[in-house]
C-alpha positions as CSV (number, residue, x, y, z in Angstrom):
1,M,0.0,0.0,0.0
2,S,1.4,3.3,-1.0
3,P,2.1,6.0,1.6
4,A,-0.8,8.1,0.3
5,A,-3.2,5.2,0.6
6,R,-2.0,4.5,4.1
7,Q,-2.5,8.1,5.1
8,A,-6.0,8.1,3.6
9,A,-6.9,4.9,5.5
10,A,-5.5,6.3,8.7
11,A,-7.6,9.5,8.3
12,T,-10.7,7.5,7.6
13,A,-10.1,5.4,10.7
14,A,-9.5,8.5,12.8
15,A,-12.7,10.1,11.5
16,G,-14.6,6.9,12.3
17,A,-13.2,6.7,15.8
18,A,-14.1,10.4,16.4
19,R,-17.7,9.8,15.2
20,A,-18.0,6.8,17.4
21,A,-16.6,8.7,20.4
22,S,-19.0,11.5,19.7
23,E,-21.9,9.1,19.4
24,R,-20.9,7.5,22.7
25,A,-20.6,10.9,24.4
26,S,-24.0,11.9,23.0
27,T,-25.6,8.7,24.2
28,A,-24.0,9.1,27.6
29,A,-25.1,12.7,27.8
30,F,-28.6,11.8,26.7
31,A,-28.8,9.0,29.3
32,A,-27.4,11.3,32.0
33,A,-30.0,13.9,31.1
34,A,-32.8,11.3,31.2
35,R,-31.6,10.1,34.6
36,H,-31.5,13.6,35.9
37,A,-34.9,14.4,34.5
38,A,-36.3,11.3,36.2
39,A,-34.6,12.2,39.5
40,V,-36.1,15.7,39.3
41,A,-39.5,14.3,38.5
42,A,-39.2,11.9,41.5
43,A,-38.0,14.7,43.8
44,Q,-40.9,17.0,42.7
45,S,-43.4,14.2,43.3
46,H,-41.9,13.6,46.7
47,L,-42.1,17.3,47.5
48,G,-45.7,17.5,46.4
49,A,-46.7,14.5,48.5
50,A,-44.8,15.9,51.5
51,Q,-46.5,19.2,51.1
52,T,-49.9,17.5,50.9
53,A,-49.1,15.5,54.0
54,L,-48.1,18.7,55.8
55,G,-51.3,20.4,54.8
56,K,-53.3,17.4,56.2
57,A,-51.3,17.5,59.4
58,N,-52.0,21.2,59.8
59,L,-55.7,20.7,59.3
60,A,-55.7,17.8,61.8
61,Y,-53.9,19.9,64.3
62,A,-56.4,22.8,63.9
63,S,-59.3,20.4,64.4
64,A,-57.7,18.7,67.4
65,K,-56.9,22.1,68.9
66,A,-60.5,23.2,68.6
67,D,-61.7,19.9,70.1
68,Y,-59.2,20.3,73.0
69,E,-60.3,23.8,73.8
70,A,-64.0,22.7,73.8
71,A,-63.2,19.7,76.0
72,V,-61.2,21.9,78.5
73,S,-64.0,24.4,78.7
74,R,-66.6,21.7,79.5
75,A,-64.2,20.0,81.9
76,D,-63.6,23.2,83.8
77,L,-67.4,23.8,84.1
78,V,-68.1,20.3,85.4
79,H,-65.2,20.5,87.8
80,A,-66.5,23.7,89.3
81,L,-70.0,22.2,89.6
82,R,-68.5,19.2,91.3
83,E,-66.6,21.3,93.9
84,K,-69.8,23.3,94.6
85,A,-71.8,20.1,95.0
86,G,-69.1,18.7,97.3
87,V,-69.4,21.8,99.6
88,T,-73.2,21.5,99.7
89,A,-73.1,17.8,100.4
90,D,-70.6,18.2,103.2
91,A,-72.7,20.9,104.8
92,S,-75.8,18.7,104.6
93,R,-74.0,15.7,106.2
94,R,-72.6,17.9,109.0
95,V,-76.1,19.1,109.7
96,L,-77.5,15.6,109.9
97,A,-74.7,14.5,112.2
98,M,-75.3,17.4,114.5
99,L,-79.0,16.8,114.5
100,V,-78.7,13.2,115.4
101,R,-76.1,14.0,118.1
102,G,-78.4,16.6,119.5
103,M,-81.4,14.3,119.6
104,M,-79.3,11.7,121.4
105,Q,-78.2,14.2,124.0
106,Q,-81.8,15.6,124.3
107,S,-80.4,19.1,124.3
108,G,-80.1,22.0,121.9
109,T,-82.7,23.6,119.7
110,A,-82.8,24.6,115.9
111,T,-84.9,24.7,112.8
112,V,-84.4,22.8,109.6
113,D,-83.8,26.0,107.6
114,V,-80.9,27.0,109.9
115,L,-79.5,23.5,109.8
116,L,-79.5,23.4,106.1
117,D,-77.7,26.7,105.8
118,D,-74.1,25.8,104.9
119,K,-73.0,29.3,105.9
120,A,-73.7,28.5,109.5
121,G,-70.3,27.0,109.9
122,S,-68.8,27.2,113.4
123,D,-71.8,29.1,114.8
124,L,-74.1,26.1,114.2
125,L,-73.9,24.7,117.7
126,F,-74.7,28.2,119.1
127,Q,-77.8,28.5,116.8
128,L,-78.9,25.0,117.8
129,G,-79.0,26.1,121.4
130,T,-80.9,29.3,120.7
131,L,-83.9,28.3,118.5
132,D,-87.1,26.3,119.0
133,T,-87.3,23.0,120.8
134,L,-85.8,19.8,119.6
135,S,-89.2,18.2,119.2
136,R,-89.9,20.4,116.3
137,L,-86.6,19.4,114.8
138,T,-87.3,15.7,115.0
139,A,-90.5,16.1,113.1
140,N,-88.5,17.1,110.1
141,L,-85.7,14.5,110.4
142,D,-86.9,12.7,107.2
143,E,-86.7,15.9,105.3
144,V,-83.1,16.5,106.4
145,R,-82.2,12.9,105.5
146,A,-83.7,13.3,102.1
147,R,-81.8,16.5,101.5
148,V,-78.5,14.8,102.5
149,A,-79.3,11.8,100.1
150,A,-80.0,14.2,97.2
151,D,-76.9,16.3,97.8
152,T,-74.7,13.2,98.1
153,K,-76.2,11.7,94.9
154,R,-75.6,14.9,93.0
155,E,-72.0,15.1,94.3
156,Q,-71.3,11.5,93.2
157,A,-72.8,12.1,89.8
158,L,-70.7,15.1,89.2
159,E,-67.6,13.3,90.4
160,T,-68.3,10.7,87.6
161,Q,-68.9,13.4,85.0
162,D,-65.7,15.2,86.1
163,A,-63.6,12.1,85.7
164,A,-65.2,11.5,82.3
165,A,-64.6,15.1,81.1
166,Q,-61.0,14.9,82.2
167,A,-60.6,11.7,80.3
168,V,-62.1,13.2,77.1
169,T,-59.6,16.2,77.4
170,A,-56.7,13.9,77.9
171,A,-57.7,11.8,74.9
172,V,-57.7,14.7,72.3
173,P,-54.6,14.0,70.2
174,V,-53.1,17.5,70.3
175,A,-49.6,16.2,71.0
176,D,-49.8,13.6,68.3
177,A,-51.0,16.2,65.8
178,L,-48.1,18.4,66.7
179,A,-45.7,15.5,66.2
180,A,-47.3,14.8,62.9
181,I,-46.7,18.4,61.8
182,A,-43.1,18.2,62.8
183,A,-42.6,14.9,60.9
184,A,-44.3,16.3,57.8
185,Q,-42.3,19.5,57.9
186,A,-39.1,17.5,58.2
187,D,-40.1,15.5,55.1
188,V,-40.9,18.7,53.2
189,D,-37.5,20.1,54.2
190,A,-35.8,16.9,53.0
191,A,-37.6,16.9,49.7
192,S,-36.8,20.6,49.2
193,A,-33.2,19.9,49.9
194,D,-33.1,17.0,47.4
195,L,-34.7,19.2,44.7
196,A,-32.3,22.0,45.4
197,A,-29.3,19.7,45.1
198,L,-30.6,18.4,41.8
199,A,-31.0,22.0,40.6
200,L,-27.3,22.6,41.3
201,S,-26.4,19.8,38.9
202,T,-28.6,20.9,36.0
203,P,-27.2,22.1,32.7
204,A,-26.7,25.8,32.1
205,A,-29.9,27.8,32.2
206,P,-31.4,28.7,28.8
207,A,-31.2,32.2,27.5
208,A,-33.7,34.7,28.7
209,S,-35.2,34.7,25.2
210,E,-36.0,31.0,25.5
211,L,-37.8,31.3,28.8
212,R,-41.6,31.0,28.8
213,P,-43.1,34.2,30.3
214,L,-45.8,34.3,32.9
215,P,-49.3,35.2,31.6
216,A,-49.8,38.9,31.4
217,L,-51.3,40.6,34.4
218,P,-54.6,42.4,34.0
219,S,-53.3,45.8,33.0
220,A,-56.4,47.7,34.0
221,A,-57.0,46.0,37.4
222,D,-53.9,44.8,39.2
223,T,-51.9,47.8,40.2
224,G,-49.9,46.0,42.9
225,R,-52.4,46.6,45.7
226,L,-51.5,44.9,49.0
227,S,-48.2,43.7,47.5
228,D,-46.3,44.8,50.6
229,Q,-48.0,42.5,53.0
230,G,-47.4,38.8,53.6
231,W,-48.9,36.2,51.2
232,A,-49.1,32.4,51.5
233,K,-49.8,29.5,49.1
234,P,-53.5,28.5,49.6
235,A,-52.9,24.8,49.1
236,A,-50.2,22.4,48.1
237,G,-50.5,20.6,44.8
238,R,-50.1,20.9,41.0
239,I,-52.4,23.2,39.0
240,T,-55.0,21.0,37.3
241,D,-57.1,23.7,35.6
242,S,-56.3,27.3,34.7
243,F,-58.1,30.7,34.6
244,G,-59.9,31.4,31.4
245,P,-62.4,30.1,28.8
246,R,-63.3,26.4,29.1
247,L,-62.7,24.3,26.0
248,V,-64.2,21.3,27.7
249,H,-66.8,21.3,30.5
250,P,-65.7,18.8,33.1
251,V,-69.1,18.9,34.9
252,A,-72.5,19.8,33.6
253,G,-73.7,23.2,34.6
254,V,-70.4,25.0,35.1
255,S,-69.7,28.3,33.4
256,D,-68.0,28.7,30.0
257,F,-65.4,30.8,31.7
258,H,-63.3,29.4,34.6
259,R,-62.9,32.2,37.1
260,G,-60.3,30.5,39.3
261,T,-57.2,28.3,39.4
262,D,-57.7,24.6,40.4
263,I,-55.0,23.1,42.7
264,G,-55.0,19.4,42.9
265,A,-54.5,19.0,46.7
266,G,-55.6,15.7,48.2
267,C,-58.8,15.2,50.0
268,D,-58.8,16.7,53.5
269,A,-55.5,18.6,52.8
270,A,-55.3,22.0,54.5
271,I,-56.5,25.2,52.9
272,Y,-54.7,28.4,54.0
273,A,-55.7,32.0,53.9
274,A,-53.7,33.7,51.2
275,T,-53.2,36.9,53.3
276,D,-54.7,38.8,56.2
277,G,-58.4,39.7,56.0
278,V,-61.9,39.2,57.3
279,V,-64.2,36.3,56.3
280,E,-66.9,37.8,54.2
281,A,-68.8,34.6,53.3
282,A,-68.7,31.0,54.5
283,G,-71.3,28.5,53.3
284,V,-72.8,26.8,50.2
285,L,-72.6,28.7,46.9
286,G,-74.1,26.8,43.9
287,T,-71.6,24.8,41.8
288,Y,-68.8,26.0,44.1
289,G,-70.1,23.8,46.9
290,N,-68.8,24.8,50.3
291,W,-67.2,28.2,49.8
292,I,-65.2,30.8,51.8
293,L,-64.7,34.4,50.6
294,I,-62.2,36.6,52.4
295,D,-62.1,40.4,52.1
296,H,-58.5,41.7,52.4
297,G,-59.4,45.4,52.0
298,N,-58.4,47.8,49.2
299,G,-60.7,46.0,46.7
300,I,-58.9,42.6,47.0
301,E,-60.8,39.4,47.8
302,T,-59.8,35.7,47.6
303,G,-62.2,32.8,47.3
304,Y,-61.9,29.1,48.2
305,A,-64.4,26.5,46.7
306,H,-65.3,22.8,47.0
307,I,-64.4,22.7,50.7
308,A,-65.1,19.3,52.3
309,A,-68.3,18.9,54.3
310,G,-67.8,19.8,58.0
311,E,-64.3,21.2,57.4
312,T,-64.9,24.9,57.3
313,L,-63.0,26.2,60.3
314,V,-63.9,30.0,60.1
315,S,-67.1,32.0,60.2
316,V,-68.4,35.3,58.8
317,G,-66.8,38.3,60.4
318,E,-63.8,36.3,61.8
319,P,-60.4,37.9,61.2
320,V,-57.7,35.6,59.6
321,I,-54.0,35.9,59.0
322,A,-51.8,34.8,56.1
323,G,-51.1,31.1,56.2
324,Q,-53.9,30.3,58.7
325,V,-55.7,27.0,58.2
326,I,-59.3,27.9,57.3
327,A,-60.7,24.7,55.8
328,G,-60.0,21.3,54.3
329,V,-60.0,20.3,50.6
330,G,-63.0,18.4,49.3
331,S,-65.1,17.9,46.2
332,T,-68.4,19.5,47.1
333,G,-70.4,21.3,44.4
334,A,-69.6,20.7,40.7
335,A,-66.3,18.9,41.1
336,T,-64.9,15.6,39.7
337,G,-62.6,15.0,42.6
338,C,-60.9,16.7,45.6
339,H,-59.2,20.0,44.7
340,L,-59.2,23.6,45.7
341,H,-60.7,26.2,43.3
342,F,-58.9,29.4,44.2
343,E,-60.1,32.8,43.1
344,V,-58.7,36.3,43.2
345,R,-61.0,39.2,42.8
346,I,-60.1,42.8,42.2
347,D,-62.9,45.3,42.7
348,G,-65.3,42.4,42.3
349,T,-63.8,41.1,39.0
350,A,-62.1,37.7,39.0
351,V,-58.5,37.9,37.6
352,D,-55.9,35.2,36.9
353,A,-54.5,34.1,40.3
354,V,-51.2,32.7,39.0
355,P,-49.6,36.0,37.9
356,F,-51.4,37.9,40.7
357,M,-49.8,35.6,43.4
358,A,-46.5,35.4,41.5
359,Q,-46.2,39.2,41.7
360,R,-46.6,38.8,45.5
361,G,-43.9,36.1,45.8
362,V,-46.1,33.0,45.7
363,N,-46.0,30.4,43.0
364,L,-49.2,28.4,42.8
365,G,-48.8,24.7,42.1
366,N,-45.8,22.4,42.7
């Protein structure tokens, strides 16, 4: 083979090796990118599940706290009644004992009314000796005994109720609910850390021209009102339906225009107040099912629909703060499954909640 032929063969072989190396590198890069994307998807799924669990834990704690406060209030009342009944029964028993002792000694005088006065105290013996004759007292002995029996029976009944009320209070799982919140928060923190670590290993960010912009804010409505106060995510979950015209009606009877943003939080997950305000409405509202509307002032309102039955935790006129648990996610009204329909209204007109909340530092959806 001539030198020229050998050189050509060598060049061809080198080119083939380079192509093969490039293909292997490309395949490896593709595989690495696929693994990274799968890891990110798994981390996002873990974070979403952890946030849902945290929301449920917060809702459970709010419910347990309300139950505990009600149980403590009842227990305090029963305990106070028990103590009062004990004082009355002790006084009745002392009267009967003194009466019997006086009859046996055939001395001393009194009346039933005085004997049954638990304020007589240490002066009772003196009063026994200064009233009517003992014969009048013995005629009413049965009445005194009946009074003692009734007072003792009431004392014993209230002792039983007191013990039961204390047991109910002790059984409310407030501590367990707090522990569940701590565990759920730790899981959220771990999932967030995993996602952050994966973000550090991602390829270089795309150019700004390649980024997908947020939907435009309503130019004539949102002027940044209340942007300087704290805002919170109303529920944890991915966005399942967006603000705007409906191409498909998921349930018969719903409007052609979707006035809110649907967040696919799990059943009974917590719903949080988006910011400080006062509850304007709390009840059933047509296809919205169970519904809460909060007035934040300055023309801004937020609405929360499809709340689970029995899981509305606020009432009309009640003040709330950003991040406060106000209800639990459900599927009441026109809904195909558990989710939160979240609305933002400016001067009574519904606007897209996604850009509105983004401008205030809150990204809806996982």
